[in-house]
N, C-alpha and C positions, 0 to 999 in steps of 0.2 A: 787661354790654354787648358786643358780638361787633363783631368787626372792619369786617365789612361793614356795621352800622346805624350804625359811627363813620362812615366814609366818608358812607353814605346821609345823616346830618347836616351834614355838612360841600358837599352838592350847592349846588351855587350861590356857593358863597364859593371866595377864592384861595387856593390849597396851596402846598406844596412837598413833591413827593414825591421818596423817595431808594431807588431801586427795587436788584435785589441783583446785578446787571450792570453798578453800576456809575454809573448815570444817576440825576442829579437834576437833577429838570422842574419848575418852578414857572408855575403856571396856574390856571384856574376847570374847576372837576368840572361836567363837561355830566350826566352820568349815571350811575350805578352798577349793572352786571349782578349776574348770579348770581356770576361770576367771576371777574369787569372792572372797571374803570371808564376813562371816555370822559375827557380831561385836555384842554383849550381853551388853548393857547398861543400868547404871539405871538413868531416866532422869524425874527429881521432883519426883523421888519416885516409878517409875513407871517403870517395865521389862523392854526395850524395844530392838528388835533387828534391826540389822540394815546392808541393802547388799549395797557393799562397790566393786566396780569394781578395780582389782587389776591394771592396764593400769593408774585409775587416784590418786592412791597414792601415794607422792612425801616423805612420812618419816615415818615407823614403827620403836616405839620405845616399847621394853619392859621395863615395872615400875618395882619397886621393891616393 
């Protein structure tokens, strides 16, 4: 299974994403594109969307 397919299987679920530039983000995967994913996260009480390139993701963990 490719990394992109694994990300697609986690779409709509709560995950923790660790990126190469040191950022760790927790949220729900809204969609997965050819080379990016869109993560919806609650930051300081405001719903935000982050676009993260798949090439920059070090770890993608499903949260229970």
